[in-house]
Each structure stands twice: as structure tokens, then as C-alpha cells.
C-alpha positions as CSV (number, residue, x, y, z in Angstrom):
1,M,-62.5,12.4,-15.0
2,G,-60.6,9.4,-13.8
3,G,-57.3,10.4,-12.8
4,T,-58.7,14.2,-12.0
5,G,-61.7,13.0,-10.1
6,I,-59.5,10.3,-8.1
7,L,-57.1,13.6,-7.1
8,I,-60.0,15.5,-6.1
9,I,-61.2,13.0,-3.5
10,V,-57.7,12.6,-2.4
11,I,-57.2,16.3,-1.7
12,L,-60.8,16.5,0.0
13,Y,-59.6,13.8,2.3
14,L,-56.4,14.9,3.4
15,V,-57.7,18.5,3.9
16,F,-60.6,17.0,5.8
17,L,-57.5,15.0,8.3
18,L,-56.1,18.4,8.5
19,G,-59.3,20.0,9.5
20,L,-59.5,16.9,12.3
21,G,-56.0,18.1,13.4
22,M,-57.1,21.6,14.1
23,W,-60.1,20.3,15.7
24,S,-58.7,18.1,18.3
25,A,-55.5,20.4,18.9
26,R,-57.8,22.5,21.0
27,L,-58.6,19.6,23.8
28,S,-54.8,18.2,22.9
29,S,-53.3,21.3,23.9
30,K,-55.2,21.1,28.2
31,G,-52.3,18.7,29.2
32,S,-49.2,16.5,28.6
33,S,-52.0,13.5,29.7
34,E,-54.9,15.4,27.0
35,Y,-51.9,15.3,24.3
36,F,-50.1,12.0,24.7
37,L,-52.9,9.5,25.7
38,G,-55.9,11.7,24.8
39,G,-56.8,12.0,28.6
40,R,-57.5,8.5,28.8
41,N,-61.0,9.1,27.6
42,L,-61.6,7.3,24.4
43,G,-64.3,4.4,23.8
44,P,-63.5,0.7,22.7
45,W,-64.5,1.6,19.1
46,V,-61.8,4.4,18.3
47,L,-59.4,2.7,20.5
48,S,-59.7,-0.3,19.1
49,M,-59.7,0.6,15.5
50,S,-56.9,3.2,16.3
51,E,-54.5,0.3,17.3
52,K,-55.4,-1.9,14.1
53,A,-54.9,0.8,11.7
54,S,-51.7,2.0,13.4
55,E,-50.4,-1.6,13.3
56,S,-51.3,-2.3,9.7
57,S,-49.5,0.8,7.7
58,G,-48.2,0.7,4.2
59,F,-47.3,-2.7,4.9
60,M,-50.8,-4.0,4.6
61,T,-51.6,-2.0,1.5
62,V,-48.2,-2.2,-0.3
63,G,-45.9,-5.1,1.4
64,L,-48.4,-7.7,2.0
65,P,-50.2,-7.7,-1.2
66,G,-46.7,-7.3,-2.9
67,E,-45.4,-10.1,-0.6
68,A,-48.6,-12.1,-2.0
69,Y,-47.5,-11.4,-5.1
70,S,-44.5,-12.8,-5.4
71,T,-44.7,-16.0,-3.0
72,G,-48.5,-16.8,-3.2
73,M,-50.3,-18.3,-0.5
74,S,-48.1,-19.2,2.0
75,A,-48.2,-14.9,2.8
76,A,-51.4,-16.2,4.5
77,W,-48.8,-17.1,7.3
78,N,-48.5,-13.3,8.2
79,A,-52.1,-13.3,9.0
80,V,-51.8,-16.1,11.5
81,S,-48.9,-14.1,13.3
82,S,-51.7,-11.0,14.4
83,V,-53.1,-13.7,16.6
84,F,-50.3,-12.4,18.7
85,S,-52.2,-8.8,18.7
86,I,-55.2,-10.2,20.3
87,F,-53.1,-12.2,22.8
88,N,-51.9,-9.2,23.9
89,W,-55.1,-7.2,24.7
90,L,-56.3,-10.7,26.6
91,F,-53.5,-10.9,28.8
92,F,-51.3,-7.9,29.1
93,A,-53.2,-4.5,28.1
94,K,-55.0,-4.9,31.9
95,R,-52.0,-5.0,33.5
96,I,-50.1,-2.3,31.7
97,R,-53.0,-0.3,32.0
98,R,-53.4,-1.0,35.6
99,L,-49.4,-0.4,36.7
100,S,-49.2,2.7,34.2
101,E,-52.1,4.4,36.4
102,L,-50.4,3.5,39.7
103,Q,-47.2,4.9,38.7
104,N,-49.0,7.9,36.8
105,S,-46.6,7.2,33.4
106,I,-47.5,8.5,30.4
107,T,-45.2,7.1,27.9
108,V,-43.6,3.7,27.5
109,P,-40.1,4.8,28.9
110,D,-41.8,6.4,31.9
111,F,-43.6,3.3,32.5
112,L,-40.1,1.3,32.4
113,S,-38.1,4.0,34.5
114,A,-40.9,4.0,37.2
115,R,-41.6,0.5,37.5
116,F,-37.8,0.1,38.0
117,K,-37.1,2.9,40.1
118,D,-34.4,4.3,37.5
119,D,-33.1,7.2,38.7
120,T,-30.0,7.2,36.8
121,H,-32.1,7.8,33.6
122,V,-30.1,4.8,31.5
123,M,-33.4,3.4,30.5
124,R,-35.0,6.7,29.2
125,W,-31.7,7.5,26.9
126,V,-31.7,3.7,25.9
127,S,-35.4,4.0,25.0
128,I,-34.9,8.0,23.1
129,V,-32.2,6.0,21.0
130,V,-33.8,3.2,20.3
131,M,-37.2,4.8,19.2
132,T,-35.7,7.8,17.1
133,V,-33.7,5.2,14.9
134,F,-36.5,2.4,14.7
135,M,-38.9,4.7,14.5
136,T,-37.4,6.9,11.7
137,V,-36.7,3.3,9.6
138,Y,-40.6,2.5,9.9
139,V,-41.8,6.1,9.4
140,T,-39.7,5.8,6.4
141,A,-41.1,2.8,5.0
142,Q,-44.6,4.4,5.2
143,F,-43.4,7.6,3.3
144,V,-41.9,5.3,0.6
145,A,-45.4,3.5,0.1
146,F,-46.6,7.0,-0.3
147,G,-44.5,7.8,-3.6
148,V,-45.5,4.5,-4.5
149,L,-49.3,5.0,-4.4
150,F,-49.0,8.9,-5.6
151,E,-46.9,7.6,-8.4
152,V,-48.8,4.5,-10.3
153,V,-52.5,5.5,-9.1
154,L,-51.8,9.6,-9.8
155,G,-49.5,9.7,-12.2
156,V,-47.3,12.4,-10.1
157,S,-43.5,11.7,-9.6
158,F,-42.6,9.5,-6.6
159,S,-40.8,12.2,-4.8
160,T,-44.1,14.6,-4.7
161,G,-45.9,11.7,-3.2
162,V,-43.5,11.2,-0.2
163,I,-43.4,14.9,0.1
164,V,-46.9,15.8,-0.1
165,G,-48.2,12.7,1.8
166,G,-45.4,13.2,4.4
167,I,-46.2,16.8,5.2
168,V,-50.0,16.6,5.5
169,T,-49.3,13.9,8.4
170,I,-46.8,15.7,9.9
171,I,-49.2,18.5,10.3
172,Y,-51.8,17.1,11.7
173,T,-50.2,15.2,14.4
174,M,-48.3,18.0,15.5
175,M,-51.6,19.4,15.7
176,G,-53.8,17.1,17.4
177,G,-51.7,14.9,19.4
178,F,-53.0,11.3,20.6
179,L,-56.8,12.2,20.2
180,A,-56.1,13.4,16.7
181,V,-54.4,10.4,16.0
182,S,-56.8,8.3,17.5
183,L,-59.9,9.6,15.8
184,T,-58.1,9.8,12.3
185,D,-57.3,5.9,12.9
186,F,-60.4,5.2,13.8
187,I,-61.6,6.8,10.7
188,Q,-58.7,5.2,8.6
189,G,-59.6,1.7,9.9
190,L,-63.1,1.5,8.7
191,L,-61.6,2.5,5.0
192,M,-58.9,0.1,5.4
193,A,-61.7,-2.6,6.0
194,F,-63.7,-1.5,2.9
195,A,-60.8,-1.6,1.2
196,F,-59.6,-4.9,2.0
197,F,-63.5,-6.1,2.0
198,V,-64.4,-5.1,-1.6
199,L,-61.2,-5.3,-3.6
200,P,-60.1,-8.6,-3.5
201,I,-63.9,-9.8,-4.2
202,L,-63.7,-7.2,-7.5
203,G,-60.4,-9.1,-8.3
204,I,-61.8,-12.9,-8.1
205,I,-65.1,-12.1,-9.8
206,E,-62.8,-10.4,-12.9
207,I,-61.1,-13.4,-13.1
208,G,-64.1,-15.9,-12.4
209,G,-64.2,-17.2,-9.4
210,F,-61.6,-18.9,-6.7
211,T,-61.3,-22.1,-8.8
212,E,-60.5,-20.0,-12.0
213,M,-57.6,-18.2,-10.3
214,G,-56.0,-21.5,-9.1
215,Y,-55.9,-22.8,-12.5
216,Q,-54.6,-19.7,-14.0
217,L,-51.6,-19.5,-11.0
218,S,-51.5,-22.6,-11.4
219,D,-50.7,-22.8,-15.3
220,M,-48.6,-19.7,-14.5
221,M,-46.3,-20.2,-11.6
222,G,-47.1,-24.5,-11.5
223,E,-49.1,-26.0,-8.4
224,E,-46.6,-25.0,-5.9
225,F,-47.9,-21.5,-6.2
226,L,-51.1,-22.4,-4.5
227,A,-49.1,-24.5,-1.5
228,P,-49.0,-23.5,1.6
229,F,-45.4,-24.1,2.5
230,F,-43.6,-21.8,0.2
231,G,-43.7,-24.0,-2.8
232,N,-43.9,-27.0,-1.2
233,S,-47.1,-29.7,-1.1
234,A,-45.5,-31.1,2.4
235,L,-44.2,-29.2,5.4
236,T,-40.1,-29.3,4.9
237,V,-37.2,-27.7,6.8
238,A,-37.3,-24.7,4.4
239,G,-41.0,-24.7,4.7
240,L,-40.9,-24.5,8.5
241,I,-38.4,-21.9,9.4
242,A,-39.9,-19.7,6.7
243,I,-43.4,-20.3,8.9
244,I,-41.5,-19.5,11.8
245,S,-40.1,-16.3,10.3
246,Y,-43.5,-15.2,9.5
247,L,-44.9,-16.2,13.1
248,F,-42.0,-14.5,14.5
249,I,-43.3,-11.1,12.7
250,G,-46.4,-11.5,15.7
251,I,-43.8,-10.5,18.6
252,G,-43.6,-7.3,17.5
253,F,-47.4,-6.6,18.8
254,N,-46.0,-7.8,22.4
255,G,-43.3,-4.3,22.6
256,S,-44.0,-2.1,19.6
257,P,-44.7,1.5,21.7
258,H,-47.0,2.7,19.7
259,V,-49.3,-0.3,20.8
260,L,-48.6,-0.5,24.0
261,V,-49.6,3.5,24.3
262,R,-52.9,2.1,23.6
263,Y,-53.2,-0.3,26.6
264,M,-52.0,2.9,28.6
265,A,-54.8,5.1,27.2
266,L,-57.5,2.7,28.2
267,R,-60.7,4.4,29.5
268,N,-60.6,1.4,32.1
269,T,-60.0,-2.2,32.3
270,R,-63.5,-3.0,31.4
271,D,-63.2,-2.2,28.0
272,V,-60.9,-4.7,26.7
273,K,-62.9,-7.8,26.0
274,R,-64.6,-5.6,23.0
275,I,-61.7,-4.4,21.9
276,A,-60.2,-7.4,21.5
277,L,-63.1,-8.5,19.6
278,I,-63.2,-5.8,17.4
279,G,-60.0,-6.3,16.3
280,I,-60.3,-10.0,15.6
281,V,-62.8,-9.2,12.6
282,W,-60.8,-6.3,11.8
283,M,-57.9,-8.6,11.5
284,M,-59.3,-11.8,9.2
285,I,-60.7,-8.8,6.7
286,A,-57.6,-6.7,6.4
287,Y,-55.1,-9.8,6.7
288,Y,-56.7,-12.3,4.1
289,G,-58.2,-9.3,1.6
290,A,-54.4,-8.4,1.5
291,V,-53.1,-11.7,0.3
292,L,-56.0,-12.0,-1.7
293,I,-55.2,-8.6,-3.2
294,G,-51.6,-10.3,-4.2
295,M,-53.0,-13.5,-5.7
296,S,-55.9,-12.5,-8.0
297,G,-53.7,-9.5,-9.1
298,L,-50.9,-11.8,-10.4
299,A,-53.9,-13.6,-12.3
300,L,-54.9,-10.5,-13.8
301,F,-51.9,-8.6,-14.2
302,P,-48.8,-11.1,-14.6
303,G,-45.2,-9.7,-15.2
304,I,-45.5,-6.6,-13.1
305,E,-42.3,-5.2,-12.6
306,N,-42.5,-4.3,-8.9
307,P,-44.8,-6.4,-7.0
308,E,-45.3,-3.8,-4.7
309,H,-47.5,-1.9,-7.4
310,I,-50.5,-4.7,-7.1
311,F,-52.7,-2.8,-4.7
312,P,-53.2,0.7,-6.7
313,T,-52.7,-1.4,-9.9
314,M,-55.7,-3.0,-9.1
315,T,-57.2,-0.4,-7.6
316,V,-57.2,2.0,-10.7
317,E,-58.1,-0.8,-13.5
318,L,-61.1,-2.6,-11.9
319,L,-63.0,0.5,-10.5
320,P,-64.7,3.5,-11.3
321,W,-62.9,6.8,-10.5
322,W,-65.1,7.8,-8.0
323,L,-64.6,4.2,-5.8
324,A,-61.0,4.0,-6.6
325,G,-60.9,7.2,-5.2
326,V,-62.3,6.1,-2.1
327,I,-59.7,3.0,-2.1
328,V,-56.7,5.2,-3.0
329,A,-57.9,7.3,0.4
330,A,-58.1,4.2,2.3
331,A,-54.1,3.0,1.5
332,L,-53.3,6.8,2.2
333,S,-55.0,5.6,5.5
334,A,-52.8,2.7,6.0
335,M,-49.7,4.2,5.8
336,M,-50.9,7.6,7.4
337,S,-52.1,5.7,10.5
338,S,-48.8,4.3,11.2
339,I,-46.7,7.5,10.6
340,D,-48.9,9.7,13.1
341,S,-48.6,7.0,15.9
342,M,-44.9,6.6,15.5
343,L,-44.3,10.3,14.9
344,L,-46.2,11.0,18.4
345,I,-44.4,8.0,20.1
346,A,-41.1,9.3,19.3
347,S,-41.7,13.0,20.0
348,S,-43.6,12.1,23.2
349,T,-40.5,10.5,24.6
350,I,-37.8,13.3,23.5
351,A,-40.2,15.8,25.3
352,E,-41.6,14.1,28.0
353,D,-38.9,11.5,28.9
354,M,-35.6,13.7,27.6
355,W,-36.3,17.4,27.5
356,N,-38.8,17.3,30.9
357,K,-37.6,14.2,33.0
358,I,-33.9,14.3,32.3
359,F,-33.0,18.1,31.4
360,N,-35.8,19.7,33.3
361,K,-35.9,17.5,36.3
362,G,-39.8,16.7,35.6
363,E,-40.6,20.6,36.4
364,L,-41.0,21.9,32.8
365,R,-44.6,23.3,32.6
366,E,-47.0,21.0,30.2
367,D,-47.9,23.6,27.4
368,K,-43.6,23.9,27.2
369,T,-43.1,19.9,26.9
370,I,-46.2,19.8,24.6
371,L,-44.5,22.4,22.0
372,I,-41.1,20.3,22.3
373,S,-43.2,17.3,21.4
374,R,-44.3,19.2,18.2
375,I,-40.9,20.4,17.5
376,A,-39.7,16.8,17.3
377,T,-42.7,15.8,15.5
378,A,-41.6,17.8,12.6
379,V,-37.8,17.3,12.7
380,L,-38.3,13.6,12.6
381,G,-40.8,13.6,10.0
382,A,-38.7,15.5,7.9
383,F,-35.8,13.7,8.1
384,A,-37.9,10.4,7.5
385,I,-38.7,12.1,4.5
386,I,-35.1,13.0,3.1
387,I,-34.2,9.2,3.7
388,A,-37.5,7.9,1.9
389,L,-36.6,9.9,-1.4
390,N,-33.8,7.6,-1.5
391,P,-35.1,4.2,-0.1
392,L,-32.8,1.2,0.7
393,D,-35.1,-1.7,0.6
394,S,-39.0,-2.4,0.1
395,V,-41.7,-1.3,2.1
396,F,-41.9,-5.1,3.7
397,W,-38.7,-5.6,4.7
398,L,-38.0,-2.1,5.7
399,A,-41.3,-2.0,8.3
400,V,-40.8,-5.6,9.4
401,F,-36.5,-4.7,10.6
402,A,-38.1,-1.5,12.2
403,W,-41.2,-3.7,14.0
404,A,-38.4,-6.4,15.3
405,G,-36.1,-3.4,16.9
406,L,-38.8,-1.7,18.5
407,A,-40.6,-5.1,19.9
408,T,-37.4,-6.4,21.3
409,C,-36.3,-3.3,23.0
410,F,-39.8,-2.8,24.9
411,G,-41.3,-5.7,25.1
412,P,-39.4,-8.4,27.0
413,P,-38.6,-6.2,29.7
414,I,-42.2,-4.7,29.8
415,I,-44.1,-8.2,30.4
416,L,-41.6,-9.5,32.7
417,S,-42.0,-6.1,34.8
418,I,-46.0,-7.1,35.0
419,F,-45.7,-10.6,36.0
420,W,-42.1,-10.9,37.7
421,K,-41.5,-8.8,40.8
422,G,-37.8,-10.1,41.1
423,V,-36.7,-8.4,37.6
424,T,-34.0,-5.9,38.7
425,K,-33.2,-2.6,36.7
426,V,-29.8,-3.9,35.2
427,G,-31.3,-7.0,33.8
428,A,-34.1,-4.9,32.5
429,I,-31.4,-2.7,30.9
430,T,-29.7,-5.2,29.4
431,G,-32.4,-6.7,27.6
432,M,-33.5,-3.5,26.2
433,I,-29.9,-2.9,24.5
434,V,-29.4,-6.5,23.5
435,G,-32.4,-6.8,21.5
436,P,-32.1,-4.3,18.9
437,V,-28.3,-5.5,18.6
438,V,-29.1,-8.9,17.8
439,T,-32.0,-7.4,15.5
440,V,-29.1,-5.2,13.9
441,I,-26.6,-8.0,13.4
442,W,-29.0,-11.0,12.5
443,Y,-30.5,-8.2,9.9
444,F,-27.4,-7.6,8.2
445,W,-25.4,-11.1,9.1
446,P,-27.8,-13.5,9.6
447,P,-26.5,-17.1,10.7
448,V,-29.5,-18.6,9.8
449,D,-32.4,-17.4,7.3
450,I,-35.0,-16.4,9.6
451,Y,-36.5,-13.2,10.4
452,E,-34.4,-11.3,13.1
453,G,-37.0,-10.7,15.6
454,G,-37.6,-14.0,16.7
455,P,-34.1,-14.8,17.8
456,A,-33.7,-11.2,19.2
457,F,-36.7,-11.3,21.1
458,I,-35.5,-14.4,22.7
459,A,-31.9,-13.5,23.4
460,A,-33.8,-10.6,25.0
461,L,-35.8,-12.2,27.5
462,A,-33.2,-14.8,28.3
463,A,-30.5,-11.8,28.9
464,I,-33.2,-10.1,31.3
465,V,-33.9,-13.6,33.6
466,V,-30.1,-14.5,33.8
467,V,-28.6,-11.1,34.6
468,S,-32.1,-10.2,37.2
469,L,-31.2,-13.8,39.1
470,F,-27.5,-12.1,39.7
471,T,-28.8,-8.6,40.5
472,R,-31.0,-7.5,43.3
473,P,-34.5,-5.9,42.3
474,P,-35.8,-3.2,43.7
475,E,-36.4,-3.0,47.8
476,D,-37.9,-0.3,49.3
477,D,-41.2,0.4,51.0
478,D,-42.6,2.4,48.0
479,F,-41.8,0.0,45.7
480,D,-43.2,-2.5,48.0
481,K,-46.1,-0.8,48.4
482,L,-46.7,0.0,44.6
483,W,-46.5,-4.3,43.7
484,D,-49.2,-5.0,46.6
485,D,-51.3,-2.3,45.2
486,F,-50.7,-3.8,41.8
487,T,-51.5,-7.0,42.5
488,E,-53.9,-6.7,44.9
489,K,-57.4,-8.6,44.4
490,N,-60.7,-8.9,45.5
491,E,-62.5,-11.9,46.9
492,L,-63.5,-12.8,43.5
493,G,-60.1,-13.3,42.7
494,R,-60.2,-10.0,40.3
495,F,-57.9,-7.1,40.5
496,S,-59.0,-4.4,43.2
497,F,-60.6,-1.1,41.7
498,L,-58.7,1.7,40.7
499,P,-59.8,5.4,40.4
500,S,-60.6,5.0,36.8
501,D,-63.0,1.5,37.5
502,E,-64.5,3.9,40.6
503,Q,-65.5,7.0,38.0
504,V,-67.1,4.5,35.7
505,I,-69.3,3.2,38.6
506,E,-69.8,6.5,39.4
507,N,-71.2,8.1,36.4
508,L,-73.4,4.7,36.4
509,K,-74.9,5.3,40.1
510,A,-75.1,9.1,38.2
511,S,-77.5,8.0,35.5
512,N,-81.2,8.9,35.6
513,L,-82.5,5.0,37.0
514,D,-86.1,5.9,37.5
515,N,-86.8,7.0,33.6
516,K,-85.7,3.9,32.4
517,T,-87.5,0.3,31.7
518,E,-85.8,-3.0,33.2
519,K,-84.9,-3.7,30.0
520,E,-82.8,-0.3,29.1
521,I,-81.4,-0.7,32.0
522,I,-80.0,-4.4,32.0
523,M,-78.8,-3.4,28.2
524,D,-77.2,-0.5,29.7
525,L,-75.3,-2.9,32.1
526,I,-74.4,-5.1,29.2
527,D,-73.2,-2.3,27.1
528,R,-70.9,-1.1,29.6
529,D,-69.5,-4.7,29.9
530,Y,-70.4,-5.2,33.6
531,K,-71.2,-8.7,35.2
532,S,-73.0,-8.7,38.3
533,A,-70.3,-10.3,40.5
534,G,-67.8,-7.6,38.9
535,T,-69.1,-4.5,40.4
536,F,-68.9,-5.3,43.7
537,R,-65.7,-6.4,46.2
538,T,-67.5,-8.4,48.8
539,T,-71.1,-9.6,49.0
540,G,-72.4,-12.8,49.0
541,T,-75.3,-12.3,46.7
542,A,-72.3,-11.5,44.0
543,E,-70.2,-14.6,44.8
544,T,-73.2,-16.8,44.5
545,N,-74.3,-14.9,41.3
546,G,-70.9,-15.0,40.1
């Protein structure tokens, strides 16, 4: 029953995703905001799990376990880089969500063009080119991971896995838009957490415990395999460079469009703390689970020709068929969750920013915009499948290369744009070009053997600052009013309310409090993350209690 049973579970899971896409299509087709941002109605659990799942991809199930299999304990430094994600939620998310609502922006290029008053559409064109190139590379890496998983676990050909997994993901993304992507990512995030929690525990138990795993790895590879500084018991220059490379991967959280759009899709800014807390727990399970899978896998299955096969190998060898089917579905989830987000972001940019805003001056009907986005999703997905059938590199390095190209284009201008009024359009455009160019140059001709994302991000930031100091920022009444509204604070030093915040309060007022006990009312307030001083602008009582 083993192989057949696993295949049946995987097929049922894929059918379920298609059904969810069809169901979501009814709501997502109502308008552009619904299709591209889910109508900004998603709760903290769905949004947090969606973000984490879309960040992780086949990098987590294929790439990172393979890296740990090859380099050992040092791969755990990659988990430290994930702190950048929580940092973003705490310091950037509220500001990005606030400015996107004031500007009525629904895509990342739309956000930048509105912020810098770019009527020339240069920012949109740069965004379209960068997203199309690097997101195609990233999606290609996930399709490669599909092929690996299908080949090792199900015994089907690599090409069959790439094509089948790719087609299913493309279809439900086309149909359901951001709502389908977020709902499927929520389910996929839960499955991934389960897989990364269960599989390393079973692997370590099979070995005989942590101590026995350490002895076996030391006998096989020498004690340096367990050294945290890349083969050295003490921190060396080479080890420091390698650690910085891993930490630099974390900058991708600052500028990846499929992450940034989650900030824009926040229901309101008061969900941020809960989202960050959920994310911290999930990342600790997933990242360290992936590293332990690679390390325990080396002890159990030494000599695997391709280290990126270790996750599916452990799944098949250690688990009963029914549980292996669930874990395989989780691995598919990791890949699909990134593919759907990437495809949706790239296609929405083509439809909304190019076809609607550039070619039709913003007058294209919303149903036409959605149709074009769906067509673009199919075309980009098909192109990525073709490339994936003949991959150029490993899943790990394809993913982090594309991660760097996207982050260095969008991260620096967006971060500076929400904190510094003096950033200019010319400066931002310069940074958007410098970042990806340095990424490509450093990837193919590195002057120092360090991850290309770090130098490229720093170069983009520096370019924006220098050019902005010598060019003129927007200086008109509309921009001044936008910036004043964006930075307006109340008497408590917090950002003033936006319509989305006031809607939450109206919903609270509309609640039937007469039929609730005091305890129930207090618990409702806690669940909504309200503080007595946070819901009012001026009262003396609020200040006293705050």
C-alpha cells in the first residue's frame, strides 16, 4: 500500500487545493482589491501563517535540510536570519499598511509610484522587469523541488513532478487570487509546522538520541561537523564571512514583494503584535526542524548523492505510508505556498501596473484587470516550468539568488520612503536599479565569497541616500498633505486613526454588550488587542490609564 497510499493522499490534497481555489474565485472576482489583497479582511492567524508559508518554499523542505546535510550545525545560522521577519512586522508593517491605505495602493509598484509621484512610470517598468526575471527564477526553484519530491517519494519522473505540481498551483492561483493564496498558505503553514516538528524527532529517536547523533556525526565527518563556525571550533575570518552571508539572507524579508503585500493586506494595524508572535513560534519550529532533519539524516542515510533528497528520503524510510503521505503534502505545501504568492505578485504587477496604469491610464475595468492577471499567471508559470525541466543550480542557491534580487530592488526604497520625507524619485529609481545589478554581478563574479544580497542591499541604500541628497524631493501641496496625514500622531504619541481602524471600533460599538458579562466584554477587548488608552485620542482617563 505504501507508494500507492502516499500517491492517493497527495492526489486528494491537490484536488482539495483546486476546490479551494474554485470556492475563493467567487469572492476574489468582486474587484481588484479583493483579488490582489483579499479585500484587506484577513485575520492575524491567516495572514501570519500565509506570510510564513510563502517565505519558506522548497528552500525549507529541500534546500535547507540539504545544506545542513552538507555543512552541519553551521546551517543553523540561517535560522537566525529569520529574526529580520519579526523585526519587519514590529517596525515596518504598520507604516507600510498605513501609507498604502492613504495612497489607495494595492501593489508594491503602485505603492512606490504613488509615494514618489512618478507620473513617468519608470518605477513601474523597473518593477515589472525585476519581478518578472527574479520571480521566475524563484518559482523555477520551487518547480525543481517539486520534481525532486515526486521522483524520490512517489517514484515518478522528475519532469512529471515538475509539470503536475506546477499546473495545479497555477490553476488555483489563477482562480482564487490573494484569498485562495492566503487560505491555502494557512493550511500549508500548519502542515509544514507539523512536518518540521515530527520528522526530526523521529529521526533522532531512530538514531538513539542527541548524544548518539553527535557521536555518529563526529565519527563520520570529524568533530568540526558539529562546530558552529563552519568547520571551526573558534570563530575565524572565514567562519565570520560565512555567518554574515547567512545573516544577509534575512534582508530578503525587508524587500520581497510577496512579503510586503502582506503588510498592505492587514485588516488593521492592531493585528501586528499577534501576527509577530505567531510568526516567531512558527519560525523556531520550522527553521531548526529543517536543520535537524539534515543532521539526523546524515547519520541515518550517509552517502546520499544529492543532499537535497534527504527530506523525502527520511519521510519514506521512517514513517508509515499514511503519515508519509501527510508529510509529503506538507512538503508540497512549502513549495506551493511560495509559487502561488510569487505568481500572483508578478501577474498583478503586469495587470495592474503595466496594463491598467501605464497602457490604459488607470481606466481599465476591474474585471479586465483580473482577467489579464490570470493570463499572466498562466504564462509566467508555464515559462518557469519549462526552465525547471533543465535546472541551472540547486534549489537552495536558486532561491536565495532570486530572494536577493527582489529584496535589493524593493527593500531600500520602501524602508527609506516610510521614514525619510526627503527621499527623491530619482534616488529611489537609482536604488531600484543598483540593487539587482549588484546582485547579478556579485553572483557571477564575486570579489569576495559572500552572499550577494548583503553588498547589493547596502549599495542600493547608499545610492538612494547619495542621489536623494543632490536631487529635489516632491514639493507640492498634495504630497505635503499625504505626509502630514501619514505621520500624524494623537496625544498619546500613536498614529492617528485611519478609516480601517475606525471601522473596527464601529464594529465593537455595534456588538450587543447588554447580553455579555463583564468578563466576556474584557476578553473580547483582549482578543481584539485593544488597550484602554489606545482606542481614544484625547481623554484624561485614557492618559492616566495608559
